[in-house]
Backbone as CSV, one residue per row, in Angstrom:
resi,resn,N_x,N_y,N_z,CA_x,CA_y,CA_z,C_x,C_y,C_z
1,MET,32.160,5.995,21.996,33.328,5.657,22.420,34.587,4.837,21.519
2,ARG,36.210,5.343,21.663,36.939,5.131,20.839,37.082,3.423,20.697
3,LYS,37.832,3.225,19.804,38.130,1.872,19.329,39.092,1.277,20.548
4,HIS,39.146,0.053,20.555,39.847,-0.679,21.731,41.194,-0.921,20.882
5,THR,41.555,-0.951,19.658,42.784,-1.537,18.829,43.664,-0.479,19.248
6,THR,43.969,0.675,19.952,44.936,1.739,19.906,45.392,1.335,21.361
7,GLY,45.109,0.438,21.877,46.005,0.179,23.427,45.109,0.564,24.848
8,ARG,45.637,0.408,25.694,45.125,0.876,27.460,44.524,2.180,27.305
9,LEU,45.731,2.907,26.834,45.808,4.519,26.960,44.529,5.145,26.511
10,THR,43.869,4.376,25.135,42.295,5.026,24.589,41.608,4.417,25.846
11,VAL,41.535,3.224,25.977,40.457,2.734,26.900,40.484,3.352,28.107
12,ALA,41.289,3.890,28.588,41.511,4.930,30.367,41.103,5.836,29.927
13,ARG,41.677,6.648,28.596,40.565,7.971,28.291,39.405,7.946,28.393
14,GLY,38.603,6.946,27.485,37.254,6.725,27.299,36.447,6.253,28.510
15,VAL,37.135,5.600,29.527,36.319,5.760,30.849,36.379,6.721,31.453
16,GLU,37.619,7.598,31.615,37.620,9.064,32.230,36.513,9.670,31.790
17,GLY,36.577,9.812,30.670,35.328,10.353,30.149,33.932,10.117,30.403
18,LEU,33.872,8.735,30.550,32.379,8.412,30.610,32.452,8.667,32.287
19,ARG,33.327,8.973,33.241,33.388,9.050,34.592,32.682,10.648,34.766
20,LEU,33.724,11.291,33.823,33.284,12.759,33.895,31.813,13.179,33.542
21,ARG,31.155,12.627,32.229,30.049,12.667,31.792,28.803,12.777,33.057
22,ALA,29.127,11.360,33.364,28.402,11.010,34.511,28.258,11.879,35.795
23,SER,29.394,12.418,35.960,29.759,13.004,37.464,28.723,14.374,36.830
24,ARG,29.196,15.226,35.898,28.083,16.338,35.063,26.762,16.250,35.336
25,ALA,26.245,14.786,34.755,24.589,14.340,34.479,24.078,14.292,36.095
26,VAL,24.550,13.745,37.072,24.551,13.900,38.647,24.406,14.831,39.110
27,ARG,25.573,15.929,38.675,25.171,17.166,39.401,24.051,17.757,39.025
28,SER,24.147,17.464,37.774,22.784,18.880,37.030,21.164,18.289,37.466
29,ILE,21.327,16.326,37.474,20.044,16.156,38.172,19.824,16.776,39.649
30,ALA,21.069,16.536,40.800,20.834,17.302,41.779,20.485,18.614,41.846
31,CYS,20.968,19.538,40.903,20.443,21.242,41.128,19.080,21.029,40.638
32,GLU,18.911,20.334,39.856,17.286,20.691,39.153,16.090,19.673,40.457
33,LEU,16.989,18.444,40.967,15.786,18.092,41.932,15.833,19.456,43.236
34,GLN,16.494,20.239,43.573,17.113,21.052,44.711,16.340,22.422,44.597
35,GLY,16.089,22.703,42.690,15.584,23.802,42.074,16.329,24.912,42.002
36,LEU,17.864,24.591,41.971,18.887,25.440,41.623,19.312,25.433,40.293
37,LYS,19.813,26.458,39.876,20.170,26.327,38.279,21.398,26.512,38.473
38,CYS,22.254,25.337,37.868,23.885,25.176,38.192,24.251,25.912,37.012
39,GLU,25.380,26.921,36.962,25.827,27.444,35.812,27.547,27.452,36.573
40,GLU,28.193,26.183,36.121,29.027,26.249,36.492,30.457,26.918,35.830
41,ARG,30.259,27.538,34.586,31.065,27.879,33.421,31.171,29.286,33.672
42,ALA,29.763,29.885,34.262,29.488,31.495,34.478,30.196,31.511,36.211
43,GLN,30.272,30.770,36.841,31.080,30.794,38.404,32.180,30.605,38.166
44,GLY,33.041,29.650,37.572,34.192,29.969,37.111,34.858,30.984,36.315
45,THR,33.992,31.407,35.484,34.368,32.581,35.046,34.680,33.948,36.044
46,THR,33.182,33.859,37.032,33.250,35.372,37.725,34.465,34.703,38.544
47,GLU,34.896,33.626,39.284,35.852,33.566,40.136,37.386,34.057,39.422
48,TYR,37.484,33.206,38.178,38.942,34.082,37.830,38.834,35.771,37.522
49,ALA,37.605,36.189,37.234,37.806,37.749,37.185,38.046,38.097,38.665
50,ILE,37.440,37.712,39.475,37.920,38.581,40.833,39.214,38.188,41.313
51,LEU,39.413,36.927,40.733,40.926,36.760,41.240,42.011,37.606,40.331
52,VAL,41.673,37.837,39.316,42.627,39.070,38.473,42.730,40.127,38.906
53,GLY,40.998,40.725,39.105,41.065,41.771,39.547,41.645,42.029,40.823
54,VAL,42.008,41.186,41.939,42.345,41.411,43.163,44.053,41.276,42.805
55,LEU,44.388,40.439,42.128,45.990,40.762,41.767,46.294,41.982,41.212
56,VAL,45.540,42.704,40.077,46.016,43.779,39.879,45.873,45.114,40.695
57,VAL,45.065,44.755,41.780,45.266,45.841,42.809,46.046,45.600,43.731
58,ILE,46.574,44.446,44.407,47.862,44.362,45.136,48.826,44.825,44.122
59,ALA,49.251,44.459,42.537,50.142,45.111,41.787,50.331,46.383,41.919
60,ILE,49.175,47.070,41.799,49.072,48.906,41.819,49.761,49.218,42.844
61,LEU,49.034,48.818,44.101,49.591,49.130,45.584,50.552,48.596,45.786
62,ALA,51.509,47.631,45.098,52.946,47.194,45.547,53.572,48.216,44.583
63,ILE,53.447,48.822,43.508,53.891,49.755,42.798,53.950,50.918,43.296
64,ILE,52.889,51.489,44.151,53.301,52.999,44.644,53.594,52.640,45.774
65,ALA,53.651,51.613,46.605,54.104,51.469,48.159,55.806,51.611,47.643
66,PHE,56.272,50.739,46.601,57.916,50.495,46.278,58.140,51.422,45.046
67,ARG,57.777,52.647,44.688,58.006,53.514,44.177,59.092,53.755,43.645
68,ASP,60.071,54.113,44.758,61.328,54.784,44.489,62.118,53.326,44.304
69,LYS,62.150,52.202,44.832,62.617,51.046,44.453,62.487,50.412,43.201
70,VAL,61.398,50.297,43.176,60.943,50.225,41.248,61.834,51.185,40.276
71,SER,61.842,52.621,40.539,62.320,53.448,39.800,63.790,53.217,39.740
72,GLU,64.347,52.914,40.969,65.640,52.580,40.704,66.158,50.958,39.992
73,LEU,64.997,50.458,40.452,65.226,49.096,39.747,65.377,49.345,38.138
74,TRP,64.236,49.740,37.526,64.316,50.169,36.463,65.268,50.973,35.815
75,ASP,65.655,52.193,36.408,66.804,52.412,35.846,68.384,51.926,35.868
76,ALA,68.378,50.833,36.788,69.852,49.911,36.508,69.269,48.936,35.424
77,ILE,68.214,48.566,35.205,67.960,47.481,34.146,68.186,48.421,32.709
78,SER,68.007,49.577,32.777,68.164,50.065,31.656,69.613,50.794,31.271
79,SER,70.218,50.612,32.229,71.268,51.386,31.859,72.200,49.950,31.593
80,GLY,71.872,48.827,32.226,72.255,47.603,31.852,72.214,47.241,30.202
81,ILE,71.286,47.156,30.168,71.061,47.054,28.782,71.564,48.083,27.872
82,ASN,71.677,49.641,28.210,72.122,50.592,27.430,73.562,50.106,27.164
83,SER,74.135,49.406,28.318,75.803,49.158,27.930,75.899,48.395,27.072
84,LEU,75.314,47.217,26.998,75.484,46.513,25.940,75.935,46.636,24.749
């Protein structure tokens, strides 16, 4: 634990860190009692990968659906940059 000499903020961070570690320990014990294997990091990574995949599919569908408008917008941007 950190020294108390640096002020209240350090003590608050230390207490919050202890709470977080205790929370993780309780979850780990609960999972073991239920016979489950808790892999929170892998679950979070999988959720982010699924989210990114869905966003990529949505972006591709939007580009395909609005191809003409995107092309016009791109031409307008390029002509504006070339006129500088």
